[in-house]
Every structure is written in structure tokens, then in C-alpha cells.
C-alpha positions in Angstrom: 23.0 -24.1 40.7 24.1 -21.0 38.7 21.3 -21.2 36.1 22.7 -18.4 34.0 26.1 -20.1 33.7 24.4 -23.4 33.0 22.2 -21.8 30.2 25.2 -20.4 28.6 27.0 -23.8 28.7 24.0 -25.5 27.2 23.6 -22.8 24.5 27.2 -23.2 23.5 27.0 -27.0 23.3 23.7 -27.0 21.4 25.1 -24.5 18.9 28.2 -26.6 18.4 26.2 -29.7 17.8 23.9 -27.9 15.3 26.9 -26.7 13.5 28.4 -30.2 13.3 25.2 -31.8 12.1 23.8 -29.2 9.7 27.0 -27.7 8.3 29.7 -30.3 8.5 27.2 -33.3 8.1 28.6 -35.1 11.1 27.8 -35.3 14.8 29.8 -36.0 18.0 26.7 -36.8 20.1 23.7 -39.0 19.7 20.2 -37.7 19.0 19.1 -38.7 22.5 21.9 -36.7 24.1 21.1 -33.7 22.0 17.4 -33.8 23.0 18.3 -34.2 26.6 20.4 -31.1 26.6 17.6 -29.2 24.7 15.1 -30.2 27.2 17.3 -29.1 30.1 17.8 -25.7 28.5 14.0 -25.4 27.8 13.3 -26.2 31.5 15.8 -23.5 32.7 14.3 -21.0 30.4 10.8 -21.8 31.5 11.7 -21.5 35.2 13.8 -18.3 34.5 12.3 -16.4 31.7 14.9 -13.6 32.1 17.5 -16.0 30.7 15.5 -16.7 27.5 17.0 -15.1 24.4 15.3 -14.6 21.0 18.2 -16.4 19.4 18.4 -19.3 21.9 18.7 -22.8 20.4 15.2 -23.5 21.9 13.7 -21.0 19.5 14.8 -23.1 16.4 11.6 -25.0 16.7 9.6 -21.8 16.0 6.5 -20.7 17.9 6.5 -17.0 17.5 3.4 -15.6 15.7 3.4 -12.1 14.4 0.8 -9.8 13.0 3.1 -8.4 10.4 6.8 -8.2 9.4 8.6 -5.1 10.5 10.6 -3.1 8.0 14.4 -3.0 8.0 16.4 -0.4 6.1 19.6 -2.0 5.0 22.6 -0.1 6.3 24.2 -0.8 2.9 22.1 -1.3 -0.2 21.6 -4.9 -1.3 22.5 -4.5 -5.0 21.4 -6.9 -7.7 23.8 -8.2 -10.4 23.9 -7.5 -14.1 23.3 -10.6 -16.2 25.3 -12.3 -18.9 23.8 -14.7 -21.3 26.6 -15.9 -23.4 30.4 -16.1 -23.9 30.5 -12.6 -25.6 28.8 -11.0 -22.5 31.3 -12.6 -20.3 34.3 -11.6 -22.3 33.0 -8.1 -22.5 32.7 -8.0 -18.8 36.3 -9.3 -18.5 37.6 -6.7 -21.0 36.0 -3.8 -19.0 37.6 -5.1 -15.7 41.1 -5.4 -17.4 40.7 -1.9 -19.0 40.3 -0.5 -15.5 42.8 -2.4 -13.5 45.3 -3.1 -16.2 45.8 -6.7 -15.3 45.8 -9.3 -18.1 44.7 -12.3 -15.9 42.2 -11.2 -13.3 41.5 -13.5 -10.3 37.8 -14.3 -10.3 35.7 -16.2 -7.7 33.2 -18.5 -9.5 30.2 -19.4 -7.4 26.9 -21.3 -8.0 23.9 -18.9 -8.2 21.5 -20.5 -5.8 17.8 -20.2 -6.7 16.4 -19.1 -3.4 15.5 -15.9 -1.4 18.2 -13.3 -0.8 18.9 -12.6 2.9 21.1 -10.4 5.0 22.3 -11.3 8.5 23.7 -8.7 10.9 25.6 -9.8 14.0 27.1 -8.1 17.0 28.3 -11.3 18.6 24.7 -12.4 18.6 22.4 -12.3 15.6 20.8 -8.9 15.6 18.4 -9.4 12.7 17.7 -11.2 9.4 16.2 -9.2 6.7 14.9 -10.0 3.2 16.3 -8.0 0.2 13.0 -6.3 -0.4 13.6 -3.5 -2.9 17.3 -3.4 -2.1 16.9 -0.5 0.3 14.3 -1.7 2.6 13.6 -5.4 3.5 11.5 -7.3 6.1 12.7 -8.5 9.5 12.2 -12.3 9.3 14.5 -13.2 12.2 12.0 -15.4 14.0 11.8 -17.6 10.8 15.5 -17.5 9.8 16.7 -18.8 13.2 14.6 -21.9 12.6 17.2 -22.8 9.9 19.5 -25.0 11.9 22.6 -24.3 9.8 22.4 -20.5 10.7 24.5 -19.5 13.7 22.8 -17.5 16.2 26.1 -16.1 17.6 29.6 -15.9 16.4 33.0 -15.6 18.1 33.8 -12.1 16.7 33.8 -8.6 18.1 32.1 -5.9 16.2 29.3 -5.6 13.7 29.4 -8.3 11.0 27.1 -8.4 8.0 26.9 -11.4 5.7 24.5 -12.0 2.8 23.3 -15.2 1.2 20.5 -17.2 -0.1 17.8 -19.2 1.8 16.7 -22.2 -0.2 14.9 -25.5 -0.1 16.7 -28.7 -1.2 15.2 -30.7 -4.0 14.5 -33.7 -1.8 12.8 -31.5 0.8 10.5 -30.1 -1.7 9.4 -33.5 -3.0 8.7 -34.7 0.6 6.8 -31.5 1.4 4.7 -31.7 -1.7 4.0 -35.4 -1.0 2.5 -34.5 2.3 0.6 -31.5 0.9 -1.0 -33.8 -1.8 -2.0 -36.2 0.9 -3.7 -33.4 2.8 -5.4 -32.0 -0.3 -3.3 -28.8 -0.3 -2.0 -27.0 -3.4 1.5 -28.1 -4.3 4.5 -25.7 -4.4 5.5 -25.0 -8.0 9.2 -25.0 -7.3 11.8 -24.9 -4.5 12.3 -21.1 -4.7 8.6 -20.4 -4.2 8.5 -22.8 -1.4 11.5 -21.2 0.3 10.1 -17.7 -0.2 6.7 -18.6 1.1 8.2 -20.4 4.1 10.3 -17.5 5.2 7.4 -15.1 5.0 5.1 -17.2 7.3 3.9 -15.2 10.2 3.9 -18.3 12.4 7.5 -19.4 12.8 6.5 -23.0 13.6 5.5 -23.3 9.9 8.8 -22.0 8.8 10.5 -24.5 11.1 8.6 -27.4 9.7 9.8 -26.7 6.2 13.5 -27.7 6.8 15.0 -24.7 5.0 18.6 -24.2 4.5 21.0 -21.4 3.5 24.3 -20.7 1.8 26.2 -17.5 2.6 28.2 -15.8 -0.1 29.3 -12.2 0.6 30.7 -10.5 3.7 29.6 -6.9 3.2 32.0 -5.2 5.6 34.9 -7.6 5.3 37.4 -4.8 5.1 36.5 -3.8 8.7 38.3 -7.0 9.8 41.3 -6.3 7.6 40.2 -8.8 4.8 41.2 -7.8 1.2 40.1 -10.8 -0.8 36.6 -12.1 -1.3 38.0 -15.7 -1.1 39.5 -15.1 2.4 36.2 -13.6 3.5 34.4 -16.8 2.6 37.1 -18.8 4.4 36.6 -16.7 7.5 32.9 -17.2 7.3 33.5 -21.0 7.2 35.6 -20.6 10.4 32.8 -18.5 12.1 30.4 -21.3 11.5 28.5 -20.1 8.4 27.5 -22.6 5.8 29.1 -21.5 2.5 29.0 -23.3 -0.8 32.2 -25.3 -1.4 31.5 -25.8 -5.1 33.1 -22.4 -5.5 36.5 -22.0 -7.3 39.0 -19.3 -7.4 40.2 -19.1 -11.2 42.6 -16.9 -13.2 41.3 -15.3 -16.3 38.1 -15.5 -18.4 39.0 -18.8 -20.1 39.0 -20.6 -16.7 35.7 -18.9 -15.9 34.2 -20.2 -19.1 35.6 -23.8 -18.1 33.9 -23.6 -14.8 30.6 -22.6 -16.3 30.7 -25.5 -18.8 31.4 -28.0 -16.0 28.6 -26.8 -13.8 26.1 -26.6 -16.7 26.6 -30.4 -17.0 26.5 -30.9 -13.2 23.4 -28.8 -12.6 20.8 -31.6 -12.9 22.7 -33.7 -10.3 23.0 -31.0 -7.6 20.7 -31.5 -4.6 19.5 -27.9 -4.9 18.3 -25.5 -7.7 20.8 -23.2 -9.3 19.9 -20.7 -12.1 23.4 -19.5 -13.1 26.9 -18.8 -12.0 28.1 -15.7 -10.3 31.5 -14.4 -11.1 33.2 -11.8 -8.8 36.6 -10.1 -8.9 38.4 -11.6 -5.8 40.4 -8.5 -4.9 37.9 -6.4 -3.0 40.2 -3.4 -2.8 39.5 -2.9 -6.5 35.8 -2.6 -6.1 35.6 1.2 -5.8 38.0 1.6 -8.7 35.9 -0.7 -10.9 32.8 1.1 -9.8 29.0 0.6 -9.7 26.0 1.5 -11.9 22.9 2.8 -10.1 21.7 -0.8 -9.5 24.6 -3.1 -10.0 28.3 -3.5 -9.1 30.6 -3.6 -12.1 33.0 -6.1 -10.4 30.6 -8.9 -10.5 28.1 -10.5 -13.0 25.7 -13.4 -13.0 25.8 -15.8 -15.9 22.2 -17.1 -16.5 21.7 -20.5 -17.9 19.8 -20.7 -21.2 16.1 -21.1 -20.5 14.7 -24.7 -20.8 12.4 -25.0 -23.7 9.5 -27.4 -24.0 6.8 -28.1 -26.6 3.1 -27.9 -25.8 -0.2 -27.2 -27.6 -1.9 -23.8 -28.0 -5.4 -24.7 -27.4 -7.0 -21.2 -27.6 -6.4 -17.5 -27.3 -8.5 -15.6 -24.8 -8.6 -11.8 -24.0 -8.4 -10.0 -20.7 -9.2 -6.3 -19.9 -6.8 -4.3 -17.6 -7.6 -1.3 -15.4 -6.6 1.1 -18.2 -8.8 -0.7 -20.7 -5.8 -2.5 -22.4 -6.8 -5.7 -24.2 -4.3 -8.5 -23.7 -4.4 -11.8 -25.7 -3.4 -14.8 -23.6 -2.5 -18.3 -24.7 -4.4 -21.3 -23.3 -1.9 -24.1 -23.2 -1.9 -27.8 -22.7 -0.5 -28.0 -19.1 3.3 -28.6 -19.2 6.1 -28.5 -16.7 8.7 -25.9 -17.3 11.6 -25.4 -14.8 9.8 -26.9 -11.8 6.3 -25.5 -12.3 3.1 -26.3 -14.4 2.3 -23.7 -17.1 -1.2 -23.4 -18.6 -1.3 -19.7 -19.5 1.2 -17.3 -21.1 0.6 -13.7 -22.3 0.8 -13.0 -26.0 1.1 -9.2 -25.4 -0.7 -7.8 -28.5 -2.0 -8.5 -32.0 1.5 -7.7 -33.6 3.3 -10.2 -31.4 1.0 -13.0 -32.6 1.1 -12.0 -36.2 4.9 -11.7 -36.3 5.3 -15.2 -34.7 2.7 -16.6 -37.1 0.8 -18.4 -34.3 -2.4 -20.2 -35.1 -4.8 -21.8 -32.5 -4.2 -25.6 -32.5 -0.4 -25.1 -33.1 2.3 -26.8 -31.1 4.4 -24.1 -29.8 7.8 -23.9 -28.1 7.5 -22.5 -24.5 10.1 -21.3 -22.1 10.3 -19.1 -19.0 11.8 -15.6 -19.8 14.3 -14.9 -16.9 13.5 -18.3 -15.4 10.1 -16.8 -14.2 7.6 -15.6 -16.9 6.2 -18.2 -19.4 6.9 -17.1 -22.9 5.7 -18.5 -26.2 8.8 -18.6 -28.5 7.6 -19.9 -31.8 5.2 -22.4 -33.5 6.4 -25.8 -34.5 5.2 -25.6 -38.1 6.2 -29.0 -39.1 3.7 -30.4 -36.6 0.8 -28.7 -38.3 -2.0 -30.9 -39.6 -4.1 -28.4 -41.5 -6.8 -28.2 -38.8 -5.2 -25.1 -37.1 -7.2 -21.9 -37.0 -5.8 -18.6 -38.0 -5.8 -15.9 -35.3 -8.2 -12.9 -35.6 -8.0 -9.9 -33.2 -11.3 -9.1 -31.6 -13.0 -5.8 -32.5 -15.2 -5.4 -29.4 -14.5 -5.5 -25.7 -14.9 -9.1 -24.5 -16.7 -7.8 -21.3 -18.9 -4.8 -22.2 -19.0 -5.3 -26.0 -17.9 -1.7 -26.9 -15.8 -1.3 -30.0 -12.0 -1.3 -29.3 -9.6 1.5 -30.4 -6.1 0.6 -31.5 -3.2 2.8 -30.3 0.3 2.0 -31.4 0.4 -1.9 -31.0 -2.3 -2.0 -28.3 -6.0 -2.2 -28.3 -8.1 -0.5 -25.7 -11.7 -0.4 -24.4 -12.5 3.3 -23.8 -15.8 2.6 -22.0 -15.3 4.2 -18.5 -18.1 1.9 -17.2 -16.5 -1.3 -18.5 -16.9 -3.9 -15.5 -13.5 -5.4 -16.1 -11.8 -2.0 -15.9 -13.7 -1.2 -12.7 -12.8 -4.6 -11.1 -9.1 -4.1 -12.0 -9.0 -0.6 -10.7 -10.5 -1.7 -7.4 -8.0 -4.4 -7.0 -5.2 -2.0 -7.9 -6.5 0.6 -5.4 -6.5 -2.0 -2.5 -3.1 -3.5 -3.4 -0.1 -3.6 -1.1 1.8 -0.8 -2.8 -1.4 1.4 -3.0 -3.9 1.6 -0.2 -2.7 -1.7 1.3 -6.2 -2.8 2.4 -5.6 -6.3 3.8 -8.4 -8.7 2.9 -9.5 -6.9 -0.2 -7.6 -9.0 -2.7 -8.5 -10.1 -6.2 -11.1 -12.8 -5.3 -12.9 -10.7 -2.7 -12.9 -7.6 -4.9 -14.6 -9.7 -7.7 -17.1 -11.2 -5.2 -18.1 -7.9 -3.8 -18.3 -6.3 -7.2 -20.5 -9.1 -8.6 -22.8 -8.6 -5.6 -23.0 -4.9 -6.3 -21.5 -3.8 -3.0 -18.5 -2.2 -4.6 -18.8 -0.8 -8.2 -16.3 2.0 -7.8 -13.3 3.0 -5.6 -15.4 5.2 -3.4 -17.8 2.4 -2.7 -15.0 0.7 -0.6 -15.5 3.3 2.1 -19.2 2.7 2.1 -18.9 -1.1 2.4 -19.9 -0.8 6.2 -23.5 -0.2 5.0 -23.6 -3.9 3.7 -22.0 -5.6 6.7 -25.0 -7.8 7.6 -25.5 -8.8 4.0 -21.8 -9.8 3.6 -22.0 -11.8 6.9 -24.8 -13.8 5.4 -22.8 -14.8 2.3 -20.9 -18.1 2.1 -17.3 -18.0 3.4 -17.9 -14.9 5.6 -18.2 -14.5 9.3 -18.6 -11.5 11.5 -15.0 -11.6 12.5 -13.7 -11.6 8.9 -16.1 -8.9 7.8 -15.1 -6.6 10.7 -11.4 -7.2 10.0 -12.0 -6.1 6.5 -13.9 -3.0 7.5 -11.2 -2.1 10.1 -8.6 -2.4 7.4 -10.6 -0.1 5.1 -11.1 2.4 7.9 -7.3 2.4 8.8 -6.4 3.0 5.1 -8.1 6.5 5.3 -5.0 7.6 7.3 -2.4 6.5 4.7 -0.1 9.1 3.3 -1.7 10.4 0.2 1.2 9.2 -2.0 -0.5 5.7 -1.6 -3.8 7.2 -2.7 -2.1 8.9 -5.7 -0.7 5.6 -6.8 -3.9 3.7 -6.1 -6.0 6.1 -8.3 -4.2 4.4 -11.4 -3.2 7.4 -13.2 -1.3 6.4 -16.3 2.5 6.6 -15.9 2.3 7.3 -12.1 3.9 4.3 -10.4 4.6 3.9 -6.6 8.1 5.5 -6.8 6.9 8.5 -8.8 4.1 9.0 -6.4 6.6 9.1 -3.5 8.8 11.6 -5.5 5.9 13.9 -6.1 5.1 13.7 -2.4 8.5 15.2 -1.6 7.7 18.3 -3.6 4.0 19.0 -3.1 2.4 19.5 0.3 -1.0 18.0 -0.7 -3.0 16.5 -3.6 -4.8 19.9 -4.1 -1.3 21.6 -4.9 -0.4 18.7 -7.2 -3.8 19.0 -9.1 -3.1 22.6 -10.0 0.4 22.0 -11.3 0.9 22.9 -15.0 2.6 20.7 -17.6 5.5 23.1 -17.6 5.9 23.1 -13.9 5.8 19.3 -13.9 8.4 19.1 -16.7 10.8 21.0 -14.5 10.8 18.3 -11.9 13.4 15.4 -11.9 12.3 12.2 -13.7 9.1 13.8 -15.1 8.9 13.6 -18.9 6.3 14.9 -21.4 4.2 11.7 -21.3 3.8 11.8 -17.5 3.3 15.5 -17.3 0.5 15.2 -19.9 -1.1 12.2 -18.2 -1.2 13.9 -14.8 -2.6 17.3 -15.9 -5.2 15.5 -18.2 -6.4 13.3 -15.3 -6.8 16.3 -13.0 -8.8 18.2 -15.6 -11.3 15.4 -15.9 -14.5 16.4 -14.1 -15.4 12.7 -13.1 -12.0 12.3 -11.6 -12.2 15.5 -9.6 -15.7 14.4 -8.5 -14.1 11.1 -7.2 -11.5 13.0 -5.3 -14.1 15.1 -3.6 -16.2 12.1 -2.6 -13.1 10.5 -1.2 -12.3 13.6 0.7 -15.8 13.7 2.1 -15.3 10.1 3.2 -12.3 11.1 5.3 -9.3 10.0 3.3 -6.1 11.8 4.1 -5.1 14.3 1.2 -1.8 15.6 2.7 1.6 14.2 1.6 3.2 13.3 4.9 6.6 13.4 3.3 6.5 16.8 1.6 9.9 18.6 1.3 8.6 21.5 3.4 7.5 19.3 6.3 10.7 17.1 6.1 13.0 20.1 6.0 11.6 21.5 9.2 11.4 18.2 11.0 13.6 17.3 13.9 14.4 14.0 12.2 15.4 15.4 8.8 18.8 14.1 7.8 19.1 11.9 11.0 19.8 8.1 11.0 17.2 6.5 13.5 16.8 3.1 15.0 13.5 1.9 16.6 13.6 -0.6 19.4 11.1 -2.1 21.7 7.3 -1.9 21.4 5.3 1.3 20.7 1.7 1.5 22.1 0.4 4.0 19.6 1.6 2.3 16.4 3.4 -0.5 14.8 7.1 -0.3 13.8 6.2 -0.2 10.1 4.0 2.9 10.6 6.7 4.6 12.7 9.4 3.8 10.1 7.2 5.2 7.4 6.6 8.4 9.3 10.3 8.9 10.1 11.3 8.3 6.4 8.6 10.8 5.3 10.1 13.3 7.6 13.5 12.9 6.0 15.1 10.4 8.3 17.0 7.3 7.5 15.8 4.2 9.5 18.2 1.5 10.1 18.0 -1.9 12.0 20.9 -1.7 14.3 22.7 0.9 16.4 26.2 2.1 15.5 28.3 5.3 15.8 26.5 6.6 12.7 23.1 6.4 14.6 21.7 9.8 15.6 18.6 8.9 17.5 17.2 5.8 19.1 13.4 5.8 19.7 12.8 3.3 22.6 9.5 1.7 23.4 8.6 -0.9 26.0 11.0 -3.9 26.5 13.8 -2.3 24.6 16.9 -4.5 24.8 20.4 -4.6 23.5 19.9 -1.8 21.1 19.1 0.5 23.9 22.1 -0.6 25.9 24.4 0.0 23.0 22.9 3.5 22.3 23.4 4.5 25.9 27.0 3.2 25.9 27.8 5.2 22.7 26.1 8.4 24.1 23.5 8.4 21.4 20.3 10.4 21.9 17.5 8.2 23.2 13.9 9.4 23.1 10.7 7.6 24.5 7.4 7.2 22.8 5.7 10.3 24.2 8.7 12.5 23.1 8.7 10.8 19.6 4.9 11.6 19.3 5.4 15.2 20.3 8.3 15.6 17.7 6.2 14.2 14.8 3.2 16.3 15.3 
């Protein structure tokens, strides 16, 4: 038997039957016949491993376990959409479109805004990768989980690179069934379908993702013009023919009045849909007009998302409690009678500050109107005064820190605890320092930080790097074993080698966010150079204003802060900005578009990508004519073949390590 040919035949059959069942909701074969063909393909792949493909139909059941998700730099940025909240916003959007293109009745495609997780698929006949939106520029490679979604084609009958974007979601019925099982097993329930979908896609074990029965709708062909397609509606029709599941509730309309009619219709239909939607997306159908209509820094001007008015519920304000942030800011929080709002149970909501509570006239014991701002964050809207009984208690702002007891200081509308030794501030600073966007110390999350702080093992940031002195004591604590302690200590040790932009963000300097820390790393070669910068010098930099310049210089003038830095330096933390302009400018990779393929022995793909980006390179997920360099590790596959066919420079791991020295 020609096993290669038979494997190809079986793959084609199984892919067709998957499409019929999961996209068309029909089937031309029995379940028994489908299972028989699947077993035959699995047997061939087991006996001939060289025939097994990462996107084979056999991989839809999952089974791949990863240590972490690799980063993918989107070849074209995944933009978000501007929001419209009412008819005036929509008519203003339409007027601006007509002013640009001079057409009185614009053709718009109206589509349901699926409440799920944004995803991008890239094909070159076969699926190359599936990536999350991430920050719009860099997402995560979740291919092993996305191919477990039976409606997603693993290959398409089309030559050339093809990128399509959409939304991975969980149906309402699937969520109900999943939560029923979780309840029986004593596991916490998923708050809503979106959280369940997002959590499932980001499982490191693809078997778990496969068990969640996810689905997806695809709504935008990024490079449609490469295939001679001018209209968005035609691109969606083509996607249908290629085997993608698109949402057929979409409608091509003429003019803004028909848009409003569509919105009114689906506002009424929303509760009866088998999946969650949180709005309607309106796009100009003629894609040749997109560049003319233009873009803002973050959103296209040719599309907009109408957001449904937030659902409002009434519940009781049982109490107001106070929390202390890492900067010492005191935040009042509402303790509420538990209530369901848009698919999740809410028991807490921030009340921001004293003025917010006073302006709304809130009293403890009030019944209050609650909603989710942006469908996400619980927000107390107003008290229901007509339900008052006279037993309500007026709100009074506290005058002392709820943790350390020191007097509070009011600045603008906020109250602050200025005690540098306040325990709550220290715990929050430790949690922030170890967080993903800062030093990314896996295993040192909120609960563990609090536990180790309360035991006296970590009372400051520098104590994190002395935690190995308490190894045996931690092992003896409930919930800890030698393996888990050693994993934490290894993660702490590894964090010493992070680029210092992470350290800069982790220090919690007021006004210095992760993006600003990275921006500063492009200009200064190390932390010492930054610490000597004057306010005038900082003000000359892009995106640095007076508040940030003052905050930075004030922090570096503080003796305790400088002593902390010297302690961290002595503990072996890296103080050099790996991505400084001087290093990037002299790097071989500066300005080059690079692709990583295969496995590197010396580091993970995420670390390699970070190094390349810090040296001025752009890292993408697939090979094209625009690629300058391919770094090939062990078991490099189709990307290496394509690079060689295109005559692109290929370097191995040892050459890569030499170039990044």
C-alpha cells in the first residue's frame, strides 16, 4: 500500500466530513464510518510518524502539552474598533464616511459582534499558525488548541498566503453543560461564555481545549486584495467556499437608516441567539476605499462597533470597605448582595474615591443600580432612593490607613497612606514586581506573595532574591512540596537575566508603565544612565511630560530607592537595557524582518523573539518575500523549505548566538 497516498486520501475525507458536520450542520456519513476512517489514519501515522502533520485531523482531539505559548508578531496589526453607543454616534460615523467618499448612500456590511476571543489564522495551503490578538502587534501562538475546533479548516484549496480573522467563542448551551459538570466535580464555575472560551484557548494542554467544544466565526480577510477581491461581502462569500464558518446573520445594507433597522432587529433577537453578542459591527463594504477613509493610531475609520446599552440590575449595598494600593492610594469598594449581571455574579465594585460616593449620594444599606461598564467592569450607577427605609447609614471617609493606622493625606480627589512601611503597600509592590509585564516570576502571584509576606520571608522586593535561604521552611508549610518550591526559586533566579526595562517597570515608579519603560530602554544604555538624567533631558524625549519627568527624577534622588537598586545589583540582577538604541543600531538584526523556526537548545522562542526585537528586528510568524533572515533550530519544517526556495538568508543556532553577543 502507498501509505502516503492513503493518508492524504483519509485526511481529505475527514476534513470534508468535519466541514459538513460542524459548518453545514449535516453529514453524508455515519459516526461509525467517520470513526473507522479516523482510526485508520491514526494507525498509519503511528506506524509511519513521518506522515503525521501538526494539522492532521487526528490532532483535533488534542494531546499536545506545552511549557508556554510562543509569541507571534502579526504581519499586519490587529486593530480594535471605535465604539458607538447611540444613534447620534452612528450618524456621525456615516457623515464622516460620506464626507470623504462623496456618496450619499454608502453600502455597509452589518455583522453581529461575537463576544469571544479575537483570533488570526494564517494559511499557505495548510494552516501555518493561529495567534491571539494580544496587544494588536504581538499575540500568542495557540495553534495546537485552535485546531481542536472542528469547524476550523486545517488546509484550504488556495495558493498563496491567506490571513483571516475572527472570534473563537463558546455557545450558551456548551457553557451550561460545562458548568454543570464543573459543579458536580466541585470546581469553580465559569462566569460567562467569553471567559470560558478565552481560558480554554490558553490551556497549555490541548486535550483540555478539545474537551471544551469551542467554535469560531470568521469575519475579515486581511489580504483579500491579493486575490483580486474588492468588496468585504465578496471576501466573506469566498471564505464560505473555502470552508470557513462565517456568521450568516450578516446583512449588506444601503445607508445609515438600514443600519439602524438592522441594529433594532438584532437588539430584539439577541436573547434568542445560541451564542453571546455584545454589539453590531458596521463596515464599509468597498475595501478599495479603506485607505482613502483612513485610520487613527488604533482604529480604522471605515468600521465601527455599536455597543448594546449595558444591562442594569438592582442590588443592596451592604458595606463600603477600603483597600491600599502599592502607591498608597486608598480605594473605597462596595460590598454588594451577590447579583448576576451579564453572565457573571458580582459581589464587589470599586467606588473610586470619596467624591464619587458623595456626588452619587450613596449610603450603606441603599439599594443601588449596578451595571458593567464596557460589559466588563462592575459599576454602581446610582442609589434607588425610593427604596430607602431610614435605616441607611451615611458614608464617612476614613482618616487613617486601614492597615497601618497612619493618618491619610488627601491629594486632589484621592487619599493616600504615606507610610513607606505600610504592609499593604509592600505586599502590592511585591505582587506588581513579580507580575507578568514586570519581572514575570512564575509562581509568585498574589496569594503566594501574601503568604510569604505574612510568614516574614519576603518583606521587600530585594527579599525575593533571598528566598532560597528559607527553602526548607517553605517546604514544611501546607500546600508546598520540594518540587513547587524549587520551581519558584528557579523562576526567581531566571528573572535576574531579564532586560532591565522589566525591572524599571517592576519598581513601581509612578507614571512609568510597561510601554514607557520599553521606550526609555531604546534611548538609555543602562539604568545608571537613566538615573542621572535631568528633568530637562527627560522632557526632550518623545511622550515624556512634566509629571513623568518629575516622578522619575524624584524617585532616583531618594536614598532608600538608590539603596534598593544597589542591593538588587549586588544580588545579580541585570542593569543593562538590552534594547538600547546604540546596541540596536549596531546590531546585524537592526531593521531586518526575522522568522524563528524549529527548536533552539539555548533558549525558548519567546526569549529569542525578545532579544531580536530589542536589537531592532521585526519578528513575524511566517516566511514571505519580505523576510530578511530565518533562524533555524532543530526540526525546522516548511518555513525553512520556503526560505530556501525564496533565497532568504538562513542561519543556524550557533550563528545566531554569535550575532547577538
